[in-house]
C-alpha positions in Angstrom: 111.6 65.0 105.4 110.5 63.1 102.2 107.2 63.3 100.6 106.8 59.5 101.3 108.7 56.9 103.3 110.9 54.1 102.0 108.3 51.6 103.1 105.7 53.4 101.3 107.6 53.4 98.1 108.4 49.8 98.4 104.8 48.9 98.9 104.2 50.6 95.4 107.0 48.5 93.7 110.3 50.2 94.5 113.2 47.9 95.1 116.8 47.9 96.3 118.6 49.2 99.6 116.9 51.8 101.5 119.6 54.3 100.1 118.7 53.4 96.6 114.9 53.6 97.3 115.6 57.1 98.9 117.3 58.2 95.8 114.3 57.3 93.6 112.0 59.1 96.1 114.1 62.2 95.8 113.9 62.0 91.9 110.1 61.7 92.4 109.9 64.8 94.7 111.9 66.8 92.0 109.4 65.7 89.4 106.3 66.6 91.6 107.8 70.0 92.4 108.5 70.7 88.7 105.0 69.6 87.7 102.8 71.2 90.4 105.0 74.1 91.1 104.3 73.6 94.8 106.2 72.7 98.0 104.7 70.1 100.1 106.8 70.8 103.3 108.0 73.9 105.0 111.0 75.4 103.0 112.9 78.6 103.4 113.0 80.5 100.0 113.8 83.8 98.4 111.5 84.9 95.8 111.1 87.8 93.5 107.8 89.0 92.5 106.0 91.8 90.6 104.2 94.5 92.3 100.7 94.8 90.9 98.0 97.2 91.0 97.2 98.6 94.3 100.4 97.2 95.7 99.3 93.6 95.3 102.3 90.9 95.2 101.1 87.6 94.2 103.6 84.9 95.5 104.6 81.9 93.6 104.2 79.2 96.4 101.9 78.7 99.5 103.4 81.2 101.9 103.7 80.4 105.6 105.7 83.3 107.0 107.3 86.4 105.6 110.6 87.7 107.4 111.7 90.4 104.9 110.3 92.4 102.1 112.6 94.7 99.9 112.1 96.5 96.6 114.4 95.4 93.7 116.5 98.4 92.7 119.5 98.7 90.4 121.4 100.4 93.2 120.7 97.3 95.3 120.9 99.3 98.5 117.3 99.8 99.4 116.4 98.8 103.2 113.9 96.0 104.0 110.4 97.3 104.5 109.0 97.0 108.0 106.3 94.5 108.6 104.0 97.3 109.6 104.1 98.6 106.0 102.6 95.3 104.5 100.2 92.4 105.3 100.6 88.8 104.1 97.6 86.4 103.3 98.1 82.7 102.6 96.0 80.1 100.7 96.4 78.0 103.9 93.4 79.9 104.8 90.2 79.0 102.9 89.4 82.1 100.4 92.6 83.7 100.7 95.6 84.0 98.2 99.2 83.8 98.6 100.2 87.3 98.5 102.0 90.4 100.2 99.7 93.4 100.2 101.8 96.5 100.3 100.1 99.1 102.2 103.3 101.1 102.7 101.9 102.7 105.9 103.9 104.3 108.6 107.3 106.0 108.7 110.7 105.8 110.1 112.5 109.0 110.8 115.7 107.2 111.0 115.6 106.0 107.3 116.4 108.7 104.7 113.4 109.2 102.7 110.9 107.3 105.0 110.5 110.1 107.6 107.2 111.2 108.6 107.6 114.7 107.1 108.7 113.0 103.8 105.5 110.9 103.1 106.9 107.9 105.2 107.2 104.5 103.7 104.7 105.2 101.0 106.4 108.4 99.7 109.7 106.5 99.7 108.3 103.7 97.6 106.7 106.1 95.1 110.1 107.8 94.8 111.8 104.2 94.2 109.5 103.4 91.7 110.3 99.8 92.1 108.2 97.2 90.0 109.4 94.1 91.9 110.1 93.1 95.3 112.3 90.3 97.0 110.3 88.4 99.7 112.3 86.1 102.1 110.3 83.6 104.1 109.0 80.1 104.5 106.9 78.5 101.9 105.0 75.3 101.5 102.4 73.0 103.0 102.6 72.3 106.8 102.4 68.6 106.0 102.4 66.5 103.1 99.0 65.7 101.7 97.8 62.1 101.5 97.4 62.1 97.8 100.8 63.7 97.5 102.3 60.8 99.5 100.8 58.2 97.3 101.8 60.0 94.2 105.4 60.2 95.4 105.5 56.5 96.2 104.0 55.4 92.9 106.2 57.9 90.9 109.4 56.7 92.8 108.6 53.2 91.7 107.7 54.3 88.1 110.9 56.2 87.6 112.9 53.2 88.8 111.1 50.7 86.5 111.7 53.1 83.5 115.3 53.6 84.4 116.1 49.9 84.8 118.1 48.7 81.7 117.2 45.3 80.0 119.6 42.5 79.8 120.5 43.4 76.3 121.2 47.0 77.4 123.5 45.9 80.1 125.4 43.6 77.7 125.9 46.6 75.3 126.9 49.0 78.0 129.2 47.3 80.6 129.3 50.6 82.6 125.7 49.8 83.7 125.5 48.3 87.1 122.6 45.9 87.3 121.3 44.0 90.4 119.7 40.6 90.4 116.2 42.1 89.6 117.7 44.2 86.6 117.7 47.4 88.1 120.3 50.0 87.4 121.9 50.6 90.9 124.4 53.3 89.6 122.7 56.5 90.5 125.1 59.4 89.8 124.8 63.1 90.1 125.7 65.4 87.1 126.1 69.0 86.8 125.2 69.1 83.0 122.0 70.6 82.0 121.5 72.2 85.5 118.7 74.6 85.6 118.1 77.8 87.6 115.0 77.6 89.6 112.4 74.9 88.8 110.6 75.3 85.4 107.1 73.9 84.9 106.8 70.4 83.3 103.8 69.2 81.5 103.6 65.8 83.2 105.5 63.9 85.9 105.9 61.1 83.4 103.1 59.1 84.7 99.5 59.7 83.9 98.3 58.0 87.2 100.5 60.4 89.2 99.4 63.4 87.2 95.8 62.5 87.9 96.6 62.4 91.7 98.3 65.7 91.7 96.0 67.8 89.4 94.2 69.6 92.2 97.6 70.9 93.4 98.8 72.6 90.2 100.1 76.0 90.7 101.0 78.0 87.5 101.8 81.2 89.3 105.0 83.2 88.8 108.3 81.5 88.4 110.7 80.8 91.3 113.7 83.0 91.5 115.6 81.5 94.3 115.5 78.5 96.7 115.0 75.0 95.6 
């Protein structure tokens, strides 16, 4: 699912075949994610987050569901913590934050160190001394907000317009493939400059789009795994 449709992008000025417009939309989505540090559709992710005071783990994206939580240890052999030992809150609920609250309640007599007579999960956690946890789950908005749809359509057209070479550029560089409207239709993937995770950006490249997205900015912890 894209943040906006091909028709919506065309309505804002994008041109070319459906595949070409879809490519500009994908580029716009990447810029929007980098700028807002948000996901506007449900996405499966693996994130690593710090354990704060009182066992509070602030998550870097809007959380929908959590399927597993495990401490980050050098030995890398710690079991996942059962759902009864933590609770999850989401900013999808007004007044809540995206977080895992580590209560570390309960016990499991089948897990070495988490037995009832050994302090349960809380006792095991204290012996681990882990400062971070790995959280696996689904993150993002349930549906794309209307302002994000509009921003994506505008940005797709804007990126295309800025990428279109002039006639002079095309003459100097024969490798540029230009259609009748002056658009560069050669869209190629490159492995050069590939980044791990999604680092924040100061702007999408369009002040108009930035203004539409400003209420969705999230400058929380960095994403470790996923998109």
